C-alpha positions in Angstrom: -12.9 -15.2 26.2 -11.5 -11.8 25.2 -14.1 -9.9 22.8 -12.9 -10.1 19.3 -12.9 -7.3 17.1 -13.1 -5.2 13.8 -12.2 -1.5 14.5 -12.0 1.0 12.2 -10.1 4.8 13.4 -10.0 7.6 12.0 -6.2 8.8 12.0 -6.7 12.4 12.5 -6.1 13.8 16.1 -8.4 16.0 17.5 -5.7 18.5 17.5 -6.6 18.7 14.1 -9.5 18.7 13.7 -10.1 22.5 11.1 -7.8 19.8 8.5 -9.5 19.9 5.6 -6.7 18.5 3.2 -6.9 15.9 0.5 -4.2 12.8 2.5 -5.1 10.3 0.1 -1.8 7.4 -0.8 -2.1 6.1 3.2 0.6 3.8 4.4 1.6 1.8 7.3 4.0 -0.6 9.0 3.3 -2.2 12.3 6.8 -2.9 14.6 6.1 -6.9 14.7 8.3 -7.2 18.2 5.6 -4.8 19.8 2.4 -4.6 17.6 1.1 -1.6 19.5 3.9 0.6 17.7 2.2 1.7 14.5 3.4 3.7 11.9 0.8 5.4 9.3 1.7 7.7 6.2 -0.6 10.1 4.1 0.0 13.0 2.0 -0.6 15.1 4.7 1.0 18.6 5.5 2.9 19.4 8.8 0.7 21.2 10.8 2.4 24.5 12.0 4.2 24.8 8.0 6.8 23.5 8.8 9.9 22.5 6.5 10.0 18.7 7.7 6.8 16.4 6.6 4.8 14.6 9.7 3.8 10.5 10.6 0.7 9.2 12.7 1.8 7.6 15.1 0.2 4.6 17.3 1.5 3.1 20.4 -2.0 1.3 21.6 -2.7 -0.9 18.8 -4.0 1.7 16.5 -6.9 3.1 19.1 -4.9 6.3 18.9 -2.6 8.2 17.0 -0.9 11.8 17.0 0.9 13.2 14.8 5.1 14.1 14.9 6.8 15.8 11.9 10.3 13.7 11.1 10.1 13.6 7.7 12.9 15.7 5.6 12.4 16.9 2.3 9.4 19.7 2.7 6.3 19.9 4.8 5.1 17.9 3.0 6.0 14.4 0.8 4.9 13.2 -2.3 5.1 9.5 -2.2 5.8 7.9 0.9 5.9 4.7 2.7 7.1 3.1 5.9 8.0 -0.6 7.0 9.9 -2.0 10.3 12.3 -5.4 10.5 11.3 -7.4 12.8 12.8 -6.7 15.5 14.9 -3.5 17.3 12.4 -1.2 16.2 14.2 0.9 12.9 11.5 2.5 10.6 13.1 2.3 7.8 10.7 4.6 4.8 10.8 5.3 1.4 10.0 9.1 -0.7 10.3 11.5 -2.6 11.1 14.6 -1.6 8.6 17.5 -2.0 11.3 20.2 -2.6 13.1 18.8 -5.4 11.1 15.4 -5.7 14.5 13.3 -5.1 13.9 9.4 -3.4 15.2 9.8 -0.4 15.4 6.4 1.8 15.3 6.6 5.5 16.2 5.9 8.9 14.6 6.0 12.2 15.8 4.1 15.5 13.0 5.2 17.3 9.9 7.0 15.3 8.6 7.9 18.6 10.5 10.5 19.4 11.7 14.5 17.9 14.6 13.8 15.9 14.7 13.8 12.0 14.8 10.8 10.4 18.4 10.1 8.2 18.6 10.0 5.0 20.5 7.2 3.7 20.3 7.7 -0.2 19.3 10.6 -2.7 19.2 9.8 -5.7 17.1 12.0 -8.2 14.0 10.4 -11.3 12.8 7.5 -9.4 9.2 6.9 -8.5 6.8 5.4 -6.7 9.1 3.8 -3.4 7.6 0.7 -1.6 9.2 -0.7 1.4 9.0 -3.8 2.6 11.8 -4.9 5.8 12.3 -8.2 7.6 14.8 -9.3 9.8 17.2 -12.2 9.5 20.4 -12.9 12.1 19.5 -10.2 13.9 20.3 -7.8 10.8 17.2 -6.0 9.7 17.4 -6.4 5.7 15.0 -3.6 3.4 13.8 -3.7 0.4 12.1 -1.0 -1.6 10.7 -1.9 -5.5 10.8 2.1 -7.2 11.0 2.9 -11.1 14.1 4.0 -11.7 14.3 6.3 -15.0 18.2 6.2 -14.1 18.4 2.9 -16.1 15.4 2.7 -18.2 14.2 1.9 -20.1 14.1 -1.5 -18.0 13.2 0.8 -15.3 12.2 -2.2 -12.4 14.8 -2.3 -9.5 15.1 -2.5 -5.9 17.7 -1.1 -3.7 18.1 -3.2 -0.5 20.0 -3.9 1.8 21.0 -6.4 4.4 21.9 -4.7 7.5 20.4 -1.8 7.4 19.9 -0.6 11.3 22.9 1.1 12.5 25.1 1.4 9.3 26.6 4.6 8.3 24.9 6.0 4.7 24.3 4.5 2.7 23.8 1.7 5.2 25.0 -0.9 2.9 22.2 0.1 0.1 22.3 -1.2 -3.7 19.6 -0.9 -6.6 19.5 -3.5 -8.9 17.2 -3.7 -12.0 14.8 -7.0 -12.0 13.5 -6.8 -15.2 16.0 -8.6 -17.4 13.6 -7.9 -20.9 12.8 -5.5 -23.3 10.5 -3.3 -22.5 8.5 -0.2 -24.4 10.4 3.0 -23.1 9.9 1.5 -19.4 8.1 -0.4 -17.0 5.0 0.4 -15.0 5.3 2.9 -11.8 4.8 -0.2 -8.9 7.4 -2.1 -8.3 6.1 -4.1 -5.0 8.1 -5.8 -2.8 7.6 -9.0 0.0 9.8 -11.1 1.9 9.5 -14.3 4.4 10.8 -14.9 8.0 13.7 -17.2 6.4 14.4 -14.5 4.5 12.9 -15.5 0.7 12.8 -11.9 -1.1 9.9 -11.8 -3.5 9.2 -8.9 -6.3 6.4 -7.7 -8.7 6.6 -4.8 -11.8 4.6 -4.1 -14.8 6.6 -5.1 -17.8 4.9 -2.6 -19.9 5.2 -4.5 -24.2 3.5 -1.4 -26.0 2.8 1.9 -25.5 0.8 4.4 -27.1 -0.5 7.8 -26.2 -3.9 9.8 -27.3 -6.9 12.5 -25.5 -8.1 9.4 -23.7 -5.0 8.2 -22.1 -2.1 6.3 -22.4 -2.5 2.9 -23.8 -0.3 -0.1 -22.5 -0.1 -3.6 -22.8 1.9 -5.1 -19.8 2.5 -8.6 -18.5 2.6 -9.1 -14.6 6.2 -10.4 -14.4 7.5 -12.3 -10.2 11.1 -12.2 -9.4 13.0 -14.0 -6.4 15.6 -13.7 -4.3 15.9 -17.2 -2.3 18.2 -17.0 1.2 21.4 -18.7 0.1 21.9 -15.9 -3.2 25.9 -15.1 -2.5 23.7 -11.4 -3.7 20.0 -10.8 -1.7 18.0 -8.3 -4.0 19.0 -9.1 -7.6 15.8 -11.3 -7.7 17.0 -13.6 -9.9 16.7 -17.1 -8.4 13.3 -17.4 -10.1 13.7 -18.1 -14.3 11.7 -18.8 -17.4 12.2 -21.2 -20.4 14.0 -18.0 -22.1 16.6 -17.9 -19.1 16.1 -15.3 -17.9 15.3 -13.6 -14.4 11.1 -13.7 -13.6 8.3 -15.2 -14.2 4.8 -14.1 -15.8 1.6 -14.4 -13.8 -0.3 -13.1 -16.9 0.6 -11.7 -20.3 -1.3 -9.5 -23.0 -3.3 -7.3 -20.2 -4.9 -4.1 -22.0 -4.2 -0.8 -19.1 -4.9 2.2 -20.1 -3.5 5.2 -17.7 -5.8 8.0 -16.7 -5.3 11.4 -16.0 -8.3 13.0 -15.7 -11.7 11.1 -17.0 -11.9 7.2 -16.9 -14.4 4.6 -15.8 -13.9 5.5 -12.3 -14.8 9.0 -11.8 -12.4 11.5 -10.2 -10.0 9.6 -9.9 -6.9 7.9 -12.3 -5.8 4.4 -12.6 -3.6 2.1 -14.2 -0.8 1.0 -11.5 -2.9 -1.3 -9.2 -0.2 -4.2 -8.0 0.4 -6.0 -4.7 1.9 -9.2 -3.9 2.3 -11.3 -1.0 4.1 -14.2 0.8 2.7 -16.9 3.0 3.8 -16.4 6.6 3.3 -20.3 7.2 5.3 -21.4 3.9 7.8 -18.8 1.4 6.4 -21.4 -1.4 3.3 -19.5 -1.2 2.6 -16.0 -2.8 -0.1 -14.1 -3.9 -0.3 -11.2 -6.0 -3.4 -8.9 -7.3 -3.5 -6.3 -9.7 -6.0 -4.7 -12.5 -6.9 -4.1 -16.0 -9.1 -3.4 -18.6 -11.0 -6.8 -19.7 -12.5 -4.8 -22.0 -9.8 -3.7 -23.6 -9.3 -0.5 -25.3 -13.4 -0.3 -26.4 -13.7 -1.8 -22.5 -15.2 0.2 -20.1 -14.3 -1.7 -17.4 -11.3 -2.0 -14.4 -11.0 -4.9 -13.4 -9.1 -6.4 -10.4 -7.0 -10.0 -10.3 -5.8 -12.5 -7.9 -3.4 -15.5 -8.3 -1.6 -17.7 -6.2 1.3 -20.0 -7.0 2.2 -23.2 -4.7 5.8 -23.6 -5.8 7.3 -20.0 -5.0 6.3 -18.6 -8.8 6.9 -21.2 -10.9 4.0 -21.9 -12.2 0.6 -19.4 -11.7 -3.5 -20.5 -10.7 -6.2 -19.3 -12.8 -8.0 -16.2 -11.1 -9.0 -16.9 -7.3 -11.0 -13.8 -7.3 -11.9 -11.0 -9.7 -13.6 -7.5 -8.7 -15.2 -4.8 -10.9 -14.8 -1.4 -11.4 -12.5 -1.8 -8.4 -8.5 -0.4 -7.9 -5.8 -0.5 -5.1 -5.8 -3.9 -4.2 -3.5 -5.1 -0.6 -2.7 -8.4 0.5 -1.3 -10.1 3.2 -1.1 -13.2 4.7 -1.2 -14.3 8.4 0.1 -17.0 10.2 -1.7 -19.2 9.7 -1.7 -19.5 5.9 -4.6 -17.2 5.9 -5.0 -14.5 2.7 -6.2 -11.2 3.4 -7.8 -8.5 0.8 -8.2 -5.0 1.2 -9.8 -3.5 -2.6 -11.9 0.1 -3.3 -14.8 -0.7 -5.4 -16.6 2.2 -7.4 -20.1 0.9 -7.9 -23.3 2.3 -8.6 -23.8 5.1 -11.2 -24.1 8.1 -12.1 -24.6 11.0 -9.1 -25.2 7.1 -7.4 -22.0 6.0 -7.4 -20.3 5.3 -4.0 -16.2 4.5 -3.6 -16.6 1.3 -0.9 -13.6 0.0 0.7 -13.7 -4.0 1.9 -11.8 -6.2 3.6 -12.0 -10.1 2.8 -9.9 -13.2 4.1 -10.3 -16.5 3.0 -8.1 -19.9 4.3 -9.1 -21.7 1.0 -8.3 -19.0 -2.0 -11.4 -17.2 -2.0 -13.6 -20.6 -2.2 -14.9 -19.1 0.7 -14.3 -16.0 2.9 -14.3 -16.0 6.3 -14.4 -12.3 6.9 -16.4 -10.4 3.5 -16.8 -6.1 5.6 -17.4 -3.0 4.9 -15.2 -0.7 5.5 -16.4 2.7 4.8 -18.3 3.7 1.6 -19.1 6.9 0.4 -20.1 9.1 -2.6 -17.7 8.7 -5.1 -18.6 12.4 -5.5 -17.6 14.5 -2.4 -15.9 15.7 -2.0 -14.5 17.0 -4.9 -11.0 16.6 -6.4 -8.2 18.5 -5.4 -5.4 17.0 -6.9 -4.9 13.4 -8.3 -4.3 10.7 -6.8 -7.7 11.6 -5.0 -7.9 8.1 -2.4 -4.4 7.4 -3.8 -2.2 5.0 -6.1 -2.4 2.3 -3.1 -3.1 1.3 0.1 -1.5 -0.8 2.7 -2.5 -3.9 3.7 0.0 -6.4 6.8 -0.5 -9.1 9.0 1.6 -9.8 12.4 0.8 -13.0 13.5 -3.0 -13.6 12.5 -4.0 -9.7 12.6 -4.3 -8.0 9.8 -3.7 -4.2 10.0 -4.3 -1.5 7.4 -4.4 2.0 6.2 -7.3 3.2 3.2 -8.1 7.2 2.2 -11.8 7.7 1.8 -14.0 10.3 2.7 -14.6 11.7 6.8 -18.4 13.0 6.1 -19.4 11.4 9.5 -22.1 9.9 8.5 -23.1 6.0 10.5 -24.6 4.6 7.1 -21.2 5.7 5.6 -18.9 3.0 8.3 -20.9 -0.4 8.3 -18.6 -2.1 10.8 -18.5 0.5 13.0 -16.3 4.1 13.2 -13.9 5.6 15.9 -12.8 9.3 15.6 -10.5 10.8 17.1 -11.5 14.5 15.1 -14.3 16.6 16.0 -17.3 15.2 15.0 -21.0 15.3 14.7 -22.6 11.9 13.6 -26.1 13.5 14.1 -26.1 16.1 12.4 -23.2 14.9 10.0 -20.9 17.7 10.8 -16.5 17.9 11.1 -16.5 20.3 13.6 -12.6 23.1 13.9 -11.5 22.3 16.9 -13.5 25.1 19.1 -16.3 22.4 18.8 -18.2 24.7 16.9 -17.3 26.4 13.8 -18.2 23.5 10.4 -15.2 22.3 8.8 -15.5 21.0 5.2 -15.8 17.3 4.0 -12.2 16.2 3.3 -10.0 13.0 2.1 -8.7 11.3 5.3 -6.8 8.2 6.0 -8.6 5.6 8.3 -6.8 2.7 10.1 -8.9 -1.2 10.2 -7.3 -4.4 12.3 -8.5 -7.2 12.4 -8.0 -9.5 15.2 -9.4 -13.2 14.0 -10.7 -15.5 16.1 -9.9 -19.2 16.7 -13.3 -20.0 15.4 -14.4 -19.6 12.5 -16.2 -18.4 10.4 -17.4 -15.3 12.3 -19.5 -12.5 12.2 -17.1 -9.6 13.4 -18.0 -7.7 16.4 -17.7 -4.0 16.5 -15.9 -1.4 18.7 
């Protein structure tokens, strides 16, 4: 029988071994029609300082990666997320351009060429685009959650198209607010989307119900809200098919949660907090949907930052109590595979003071965290090193996807080549000496400073569970 493996790979190619940027806030797209083809992103600059930002490309299932600069708007991006349709191989991206911070929706018929991605939509005053793609009836549907300050204070919005693969710009893209109720000046930054193969589309967002600022940060009381658009809806993207008792679209997964947005210091060391959110729909049943978020259980006087995972079995009408909680964790990313097993990628701060460490972990469960079939530490490193260059330090999100029974993800962390930092094993492309724990330039001799790199993870779920991972 073929070896089943948990694989972790550093994305920086050998040709960029001298790179020492803070390559944080990663994202990932896997082509469902050909999972060997992948596109990953991070806050990575064009290696030649050119006018376009790079993406990472793999055509061998994530074993090796190369860099290609095809994203317009400057030698790097601000936010960027990516997604494929289910068939056809077209890549979609949502970015905040570096040159003018406009939201751009982009398309590449084949991202593995040198052709610059096509701009389908350009608009100012937007934040944190999040791309999800799907294909229904041979047509690519694309959904991009974003925080649209043009329509504040109800700013949670989704750009969507029912047929985005080949049409000329704007390729049917329409923007609609998904917030229907009163907010405290705006919704939270993250608006996350999830799409089932049957065409059901979900979105999750933070409804701010109160907000005030102080020297400690911005204190917010929020509800976690989910909306839904059904396949038969006349207007996909209106997200009006899940209503609450007041007759308005959207049900609360949790209400009255306290958040303190931090910009410099907080409970998670060099990293800021406030915007953690993820949603995933069960690939086997569009009635089943999971949501993860973070808040401060201790309220204004607390010091925690706690992750919660909940589930709905009835298309978002009602929600479970917490299935999973993790203290001092951020960047939850959920996915559900073709067996209905849920995966959770997360980053947690463990320890205190100089000994504090960032730990990135992948969990997989087939029974809502009553038990876990996989609980693997992918990466762990001192939280104080390397020093932060800018915020976010690791990023405001990571990403986890499923194709068939497999899970694919990306996260960012210290690239110190220390074997103890990678309990599940790792493969580096860039020059690194794990014996001396040094990074080396392209010449294989010159030392390179430790920095933040993006890492890829692939978990091929075995046929027989539970299972202890074999490492490649």
